[in-house]
N, C-alpha and C positions, 0 to 999 in steps of 0.2 A: 531602576531600582527592581527587582523582582517583584511581583505580588500575585501570593498564594491564596487561594481562594475556595470557595465551594462551587460543582457542577450539580444542576438540575435538565434535563431537556432529552432530545432523539436526534442529536446533531453528530454523536461522535461516529458513530459508524454507517456505513452505509444500509445496513440493516434494518437502521431506523428504530432501533429499541428505545425505550425507556430505561436510563441511568442518572444514576447519581453518584458523586465522587466528593468522598470529603478533601481531598487536596487536588489541588487544578490550579495551572499557571497557562500564562498564554508565552510565548517567547518570544519579544521582539528584539531580540538583540544576543550573538554571541555571549556576551555576557550575562545574557537572562539563562542562559543555558548552563554554565559553569555556576551559576549561583542555586540551581535548578538541581543538582547533580549533589551539590556540596548538602541541600536542605535536604534531600532523599538519604544520604548519607547520615546527617547528624539524626531523622527520625527514624534510620532503620526502615525506608521504604523503598519499594520495587519501582523505580521510575521506568515508564513508556511512552517513549516517543509518537507522537501522534500528527497525521498530516493530515490526507484528505479523508482518510478512516474509510478506502474504501479496498482495505485485505482485512481487517481487522472486526472482531467478536467478542463482546462485552460478555462473560456469560453469568454473570450475575446482577441482577438490577442495581445494588452497592458496590461499585470498583473500588478494590482496595490498593490498587496500584496508584502512583501520583502521575498524573497525567502534564505531560508537556507538550501544548499544542504548537505547534508551528505555526506563527504568525509575523515571522519576519518580514521585512519588506521586500516587496515584489519587483525585482531587478533583472533585465535582461540587459546587460553591458555588451558593446561590439569591441571588440579588443585589436579587430583588425585583420585581416587576412580572410580565411574561415574561421576564427576563433571569436569564441562568445563566453563570457561568465555569465552565469544564471543562478540566480538566489535557489535556494532550496523548496521555496514557500510558490514557488510560478505553478499554476497549476499547468497538466499538460495539455490541455486544450491550446491555453494561454502561447504555450510554447509553440506549438502546429501550428496556429494562426501567423504568428509572428515571422517564422521560417517559412513558410508557404508565401506570405507575403513579399518576402526578400528572395524568392526564388532558390531557396536552400533544401538540401538533402537533409531531411531528420526522420523521427521514427515515427511514421504516421501512420504505423500499426497500431498504436496505441492511443489512436483518436477514442475509443470507446471506453480507455479506462480512465474513471474519473479521479486520479491520482495528482498526487502534487509529484515535480521532478524529484523529489529527496528521495520520498515513496518510491518513486520507480528504481533510484538509484540504489537504494540499498536492497532492495530484492533482484535488481538486475532485470526487470521487465523485458518481454520480449513477443515476438510473435510466435511461439510456440517453438517445441524441439526439433518437429520435421524442417522448417526455416530457418532456425538457428540464428534469428535476429535480433539483437537486443540492444538496449541504450548504449550498454558498453563500447559498442562500437565506434560512437564517437565522443566518449570522454577522454580528456588528456590528464585533468587531476581532479581530485576532490579533496575541500579543506570541511572540515569540523571540529566541535568540538569533543573530548574524549574525558570524559569522569569533570574532575577538578582539576585536570592537569592545565587545561586550557586549548588554545586553538593549533591544529594541524593540516596539514595538506602533504595526501602522497601522491602521486603518478600512477596512472594504470596499472603498471605495470606488480605495482602491489597491491593493489586491494583484491587481490583474488577472485576474478569474475570467472564465473562459468553460468551452468543452466541455474536460472532461479536462486543464485548464489552470490554473494560479497561477501568481503571484509566486515560489512555491518553485519549481515544478518544475523540475524538473534543474540543482537546484544543490546543492551540496555543502559550501556554507559557513554554512547555515541549519539551524536546529533549532528546531522549534516547541516549545513552553512549555503553553501554553494557550489557550483561545479565549472571548471573550462571543459568546452566541447569546441570540437571540428564540426562545422557543416557546410560543405563545400556548395559550389553554387550549380546549380541543374535543371532542368526545363523538364515540363509536368503534360503528360496527353489531356489528361483530367486532374479532377481537383482529389487529390488524396486523402482530404480529410473525410469530405462526402462520401468518396467510395467506401470508405471503411465503415463510416457510420451505417451504410447500406448495408454492408455484410455484416453488420452488428444485429440490427434488426432481421433479418434472416437468421445466424445462426447464434445468437445470444437468448435467455429468457429478461427479458426487460420488463415483464408485464407487472412486478413486485419488487419490494427493495431486495438489495441481494449486493454480493461482494466479490461477483465473478466466480472466476475457475475456482471450485474448493479445494480440491487436490492435486496435487504432483505423481501421487501415486495409488493406487485403490483398486480393488478386484471389483470390476463392473457388476457380475453377478448378487454381489453384495449390495453395492449401492442402487442395483434396481428393486433388489427387494427390498430394501430399507425406504425405498419411493414409495413403493405400495403401501407398506404398514404406516406411513404418515399423511397418504394422501387426503385422510377428509380432515387434517390437522391443520391450524394458521400458519404453521411452519413447515418446512421439507426439502424433500428434492423434486426439481424443476420436471415436468412432462416432457417439456423441451428438447431439455439438453441435460444428459443424467450426471455431470461431472457440475451441478451448479444448484445452490442450496439459494434457498427463499425464505422471507421472513413477513408474515401479515402481521403479526403479533406486538404489542406493547410489551408484555414483559418477556423477557430472552428466554424464559424454562422452556415455551414450547421447541426452540432451535436447539437448545442445550440438552434436551432429550432426544431429538433426532442425530446431532453429533456422538452422544454418548452409545445410540444404540449403533450407529456405524461403527465407533471405536469395538466396541463389545464384539461384534460379531465377527471382526478382520481377527480380532484377538481367539476367539471360539475356533474358529477354521483354519487360524495358523497365516494368515494372508499378511501382509504389510499395507501398511496405509500411513500416508506422509501429507499431512494438511498444510496448503497452500496459505492461506489464512490463517491470521496468528489469534489465538484463542487466551483472553486475557482475564483474568481474575481481578 
């Protein structure tokens, strides 16, 4: 049975801001998700499905949305051949370590992403547009709850996967429960997880709370100027990596000001900006 309560703490987002939520539920079964969407409709609340919190910023201390935190049992089921059914709550690093131990291909380029499998599927996480490798390369089908309608399953061609986008993107009425993947057998010349983590140390800024890449479309000059404006603030744009926000503040207002400035300057100068992180009320 669904248990709706309140939340206070700093564990909802990789930015580690302090937030409170009047409506919060841990989803431990698909039926919980159905009931949660029904509760949101009844109370006229905006539902937000939260996984690992690796790409979300709650812009206010008091969260208005109804938070549905993914706490489904973590399961990796071998289905025979190269097929595996993976629960959406399994963390990416757990999945990669399991597949590496089994000598299987997998999306090892996501080893530095502190996300859950469900979140990676929703945004079709990958290695970048140049390399054009994404988690959907291995997907056969995805099971999910859609609002109060119940549980559904769609095969990969029905899910509209493209760069950083899928059928699930920007939807507040779907909760991914699991997916079936195909991970072929392979041999490794080196540990791909360790190699990626070493790459992350050199190429990403891991010195402060962050949610990875900030935007997938932006003007570099405006981003650089915004970085200089907020260089003395507890939250801003990384000195090491331009498209990377960090936060050392308890209150989200510092980072909110930075993002508002970034958005405003793009608008003033007629430039396009598209955030990769989700900004939630």
